[in-house]
N, C-alpha and C positions, 0 to 999 in steps of 0.2 A: 504494499500500500503506501503511494507517495508520500513524503513529508509536506506538508503546506507552510508557506510562510508566517499565515496568520497564527497558527498554532504557537509557533515562536514567538510572537508578538503577544499574545495569551498568555502562554506561560511568563513571561517576563512581566506581566503586569499591566500590560497596556490595554485600553478600552481602544476597539479596531476603529469607531465612529470618532475618534481624537486623532487619527493619522491620515495624512495622504502619501502615497507612494509616487516618487519622481524618479524617472530615468534620465538623465541628462546626455544629451548627445547631439552636439550643435554643429551642422553641416556647414557655417558660416564661420567657423572657427579658423584663426590662421594658420599656418605651420608651427607644430609643437606646442600648439595651446589649445588643444581639444579639452572636453571638460576631464575625460580620463587622464589625459597627461597634465593637466592641472592639478586634480587630485595626486596623482603619483608624485610630480615633483614641487608642488608648490601649493600645500595645503591653506595658505592665507588667501591666495588669488583662487583658489576653487570655493572658498568660503565665500569670498565678496562675488563671484560669478552668480553662486547659487542664492546669494541673500539679495540679489538684485532681480527683482520679476516685474514684468509688463502690467501695467494697471489694469488691464482685461482679467488677469489669471487672478486678481486679490480675492475675490468670492471663492474660487477654487480652494485657495491656498491659506482660507482662515480656519485653521487647526492649531492645536497645542504642539502637534510634533508633523514633523518629516520623515519619512524613511527613506534615504537618497541612494541611488543607484547610477551606476555610469556606464555608458555602452562601450566595451573595449574595441581595440582595433580588429578583433574576432569577431565582433557583434554579440558578444556576450553580456549579460547585464549582472555586472557586479556589486554586491552591498558596499557602500563606505557610509554607511553610519545611520544611528537616529539624531536628529536635531530638533532641541527644543526652541520653538519659535512664537516670537511676540513682537509687539510695537511697530504694527506696518505704517510707514509713514511715506510721503512724497519725497523722492530724493531732493536734497536742499542745493546742492553745487555741482556743478558740471563734475564727472567721474571719468577717468579714462577705462573702458572697456577690458578685462583681464583676458578675454578671449580671443580679440580682435582688435584691428585698427580703429579706432573710432572713441567716441564720449558718448556716454550715457548723460544726455542735457538734464537740467535741474527742472523738476515737475514732470519728466516725461515717464516715470516709472516709480514703482515702489521699493524702498529697501527695509530689509527686516531686519531683527536682532535675532540672531542663530546661535546657538552653542551646543556642541558636543554633548549627547546623552551618554552616559556611562554603561547603561544597559546594552547589552548585545554589542559591546565594544569589540568583545573577542573573536565577533565575526567579521569584522571589517575587513575587505581585502579577501575572504575566504570564501564566502558564499556567493553563489550564483542561482539565479531563479531564470524561470521561463516567463518572458515580459508576455508572449503570444505573438500570433504571425502577423506579418506586416507591419505597416506603420501605425500601430498602436498608440492612443494618446499617452503624452510623456507624464501626464498628472492624473492620478486615478486612486479613488477611493480603497482604503484597505477593506472597509467592511463590506464591497461591493466586487472587488477583484482580487481572490487569493491567487496567490502564487505558487507555483509547485519549485520545489527546491530541486535543483538539477545536479549541482554539487557543492561539496562543502571539502575544502582543501586545508589540508595542514597548517599552510603559509601560502600569504600572498607570493605570486609567481607568475612571471609572463610566459609565453610561449617559447618553447625551445627553439632554437634555429634550426630551419628543418635542413640544411646541408645545402652546400654551393650549388649543386647540380639540380636541387628540386627549388631553389630560389627563383621566385617571379615576381613581380611587383610593378607597380606603374610609377613613374618619375614624381607624382605629384602626392603620392602617399610615401615615398621615402622618408621625411621628416617624423613620421608618425611610427616609424618601427621601434621596437624595443631597444634601449641601450645596449643590451648583451649582443644584439643583433647587429647592432652599428659599429662596436667595438671588433667584432669578428671582419665584418667587410673593411673597415679600416685597417687591419692588420694583413689584408690579403691582397694579392696581385694576379693579374692574369688578362683573360679574354673576355669579353661581355658581347650581349647581343642587344641592339635597340630594334624594337618592330614599331611601325607606326601604326595606329589603330584607325588611320584615315586612308592610307595608300594601300597599305599591306606591306610595305616595304622593310628591308632589314638593313641594319649596319652594324658592321662588326668592327670593335673598338677594342684597344688594350689600355690596362690600368697599369702605368710602369712606377709612378712615384710614390712618396710618403702620402701615406692618408688610403692608398689602395682605391679598390671599386669605390669607396665609398666617396673619397675626395674627387674623384673623376666625375661621378655620376653628378655630383654638387655642381658641375660647371654646367651641366646642361639642364640642371633646375634654375639656377641664376640667371644665365644666358639663353635658354632655350634652344642652342646648337653646340653648346661646349668647344666652339673654333672649329668645328668639321663644316669644309666647304660646302658639300651637298646640303647641310641642315640649314646654314645660311642664308641658303635659296630661297627656302619656305617659311610657310607661318610655322610659328611654335605649336609643338603636338605635345599631348602628353604622354610620349612614348613607354612602352613596356620594357623593363630591362630584364635579363638572365644572365647567368655566367655559362659560358661554354666550356673554360678550361681555368684551373688554377694552376698558378706557377708555383714551384718549389721554392724554398727559401735561398737555396743558391742558384737561381736561375737568373742570368744577367738581362739588362733590359734589353742587348741584342736577342737574347733567346726567347725574351716574350714577343718581341717583334717577329720573330720567324713562326712563332706560334700563330701568330696574329695573319700572316699571310698564309700559312694552311688553312686557315679556317676561310678566309676570304674565296679561296679558291673552292672548297668543298661545299660552301653556301653560294657560290657564284654572287656573290653580294657588288662584284664591281658591273656584271652583266646586268643582273637582275636586282640590284638594290641600291643603296646609297653610297657605297664606297667609292671613292673616285681615284684611290692610289692604290 
């Protein structure tokens, strides 16, 4: 028989009518500043993000407690705590948004006093629930929307790096990767593949310098073309990036360039792709 989140709330002494369930996942967030990343890396900024809410949601949020969750990069729903909530009031002064570039204007939204509730704090970052199929409302009533617990972990942990040959991601999502993945990509060099989602063309490239794959891919994120001739001649695209071959620590830059040459021949990326040399 499945374990439900409401049974845990009741055991902890909460009245279900006093709780709103909040799932934070903002598609407008800037790189590295999603609700999940704010919670993971900067709790003060996450609390500010959570405490600042639109005027239209005030009636939905007018309860003593919020049970807060964040959507993870794997689209899981992770429990991040119960918060006591009080004193909603209009924002008195312009305030920088914690999750994206911009300003919350004075009077444009409500600010709440929120404080972490000690009850259930031992489950923070460990408990995952099934929020429901599709784009369900991010504010829900606990007494009307019970959630099935899908996993209870012994500790907070991010997904394990899938391995170089299994790694596939779009450029726009690179900065949302777990820090442990970024560390692996920074320490590794070799041959990568870019695929344009618009034209289906491929580009074979090499990461030879300090910072490895990660540093090289950041060139594309920042410029849209990474200095590559064919990519400069077209509009920027959200290329899919993957790894074709990893170079050993003893392989020289010339050795990596030879690996790159062979992959261009194998994939015919000069004749049917975006390589120009």
